[in-house]
C-alpha positions, 0 to 999 in steps of 0.5 A: 642138485650139486654144482661144480663150484665147491670152493665155499662152505655151504651154510644152508642146504635145501633138499627136495623141499615140499610145503603143501597146505590143505584146502579143507576136508575133501578139497585137496591141497595146495602145493605152495612149494614143490620139490625145491632144492638149492644151497647157500654158501657162507657169506653170499647173498642168494636172491629168490625171485618170482611173481606173487604166490610162487612160493618164495615167502613160503620157502623162507618161512619153511627154512626158519621153521615157521611151518613144519615142512611136508617133505624134504630136508633142510640142513644148516651148518651141517645139521638137519634142522627140518625134515618132512615125512610125506615122501617116506609114507608115500614110499610105504603106501606105494610098495604095499600097493605094488606088491599086493597087485603083483602077488594077486597076479602071481596067484591068478597065474598059479591057479590057471597053470599049476606048473607055475605054482612053485616058481610063483610061490617063491616069487611071492616070498621074495616080493614079501621080503622085499616089501618088508625091507622097504617098509622097515627102511622108510619107517626108520627114516621117519623116526630119524626125520622126526627126531632131527626136526624136534631135537636139533636145537637141543643137540646144538645147545648140548654141543655148545655147553660141551665146548664151553666146559672143555674151554673152561677146564683149559682156562682153569688149568692155565690159571692154577695158583691165581684164586681171583682169576679162577673165581672170575672164570667160574662166574663167567662160565656159569653165566655162559653155560646158562645162556648156552643151554637156552640157545637154539640153532634156529636162532642163528637164522633170523628173518626180516619181514615184508611189512614193518608195521605188522611185524612190530608189537605196537605195545612195546618200546623199540628197546623192548622189541630189539632186546626181546631175543636177548631176554629169551636167550637168558641174558639178565644183565640190564646194562649189557642189554641197554648197551647192545640195543644202543650199539645196534640202533646206531649200526642201523642208522638210528639214535639212542633216543629212539629206544624209548619210542613206540613203533607208531612214532616212526616212518616206514623206513625207520620201522624196517630199520628197527626190524633189521636191528631186532634180527641183527642183535641175535648175532645170526649167521644168516638173514632171511630178508622177505621182500624187505623194501617192497613196502618202502619208497624208492629212495628209502629202498636204496638206503635199506639195501645199502644198509644190508650190504654194510651189515653183510660185510661188517658182520659176515652175514649170509643172506637169502634175499626174497624180492620181486624187483629183479633190478634190485636182486641183480645189484644185491645178489651173488646167485639168483633162483627163479621160482614159478608156481612152487617150482624152481625153474632156473638158478645161476649166478647174477651175471649169468642169469641176466646175460643168458636167461634160458627158461622162458619164464625167466626171459618173461620176468627180465622183459618186464624190467622198465628201462630208464631211457624213454626211447628205449622204453618205448621199444621194449617188448614184453614177453608173455609166458604161457606154461601150457603153450611153451612146454610139452611134458606129456611124454618126457618129464622135466627135471633140474639140470645143469646146462653150464657149470652152476647154471641149472634149468628146469627142463626135459631132454628136448629143451636141454638140447635146445638150450645147449645149442643156444649157448653153442655147447 
């Protein structure tokens, strides 16, 4: 799914993401996320909305590799970090089944009509060669997917180490004849190289969890919670760690004295600030905010949203913002994706989605937003969405289509024509 808007660098690209969970032996599986594609440009806030159970959180957890994805690809900073193999395995099974059926039919024809024997044998050889080619191609793709999924972090660390070594050689060449500076450069290089070798690409994506209580370890102090990522990354300088923790605490609206306290000593809003601090201290390029304000009071929600907005501009962050509240998403997001039952049904800029909602489910969601004016609220009409009644996909199957530049809707040919007519295209 490509948009005409290509002026910004794409930081994260999700292609045909599928995340299925088994219900148990012989009970089938749940398609939590089914063939979802989107991209997030550097510096933007991408909102993901939908009702509970639609797959928003699963999408975020799949991106950050808390789940091994079933199928599809996820690219971050141009490198594939997640890859599923289900689609390749299904392609192998399908070609084997289809080829076996065709060969069986050709052999039956040859047996009943000897005149077709030579031609059918030639066709069988062609089909067999074609099957072997498709199987070899998909097996190669499976190997590549498994390698990228497993080794993307290691390759990133090697790339960082190579860049550091190259820079060190240049700095040493410039400092020739100055033993003190050379010694200082060598010490710094060794320390930076040790940290680089432990750095993972996936740590450049950090997550803020929905429940601040459950996401913080009750046995650790705030200092230990926030500093844990730095320690895992190989940083040993305690003074540096303390300085960074104090700096981040003040950045998120807390004070130094809070570093020695435990999570139970804080309010809900303060706990969420600690969670944000823990994410931000890793200097990520991207944050996944999984409903970060849904467990908070309305006044605290505004404070946390404003804090995220400030951090976005200060640290040049890209944010995937997952939420239920469409009014919050409209205020905070540049583009919005709407999910329903594991599928992305509409994707557009924030202003475009609210001005021209096309998919019936999006209209239903927008109609549920309460209005601050009591008189207008009395007249507000709720739209109820029934997928079976709204769509007939028995003949013409739907797909994600670009109706206007940057505005995608999950629809079939008839619905696309109707949406274009509504917009006067």
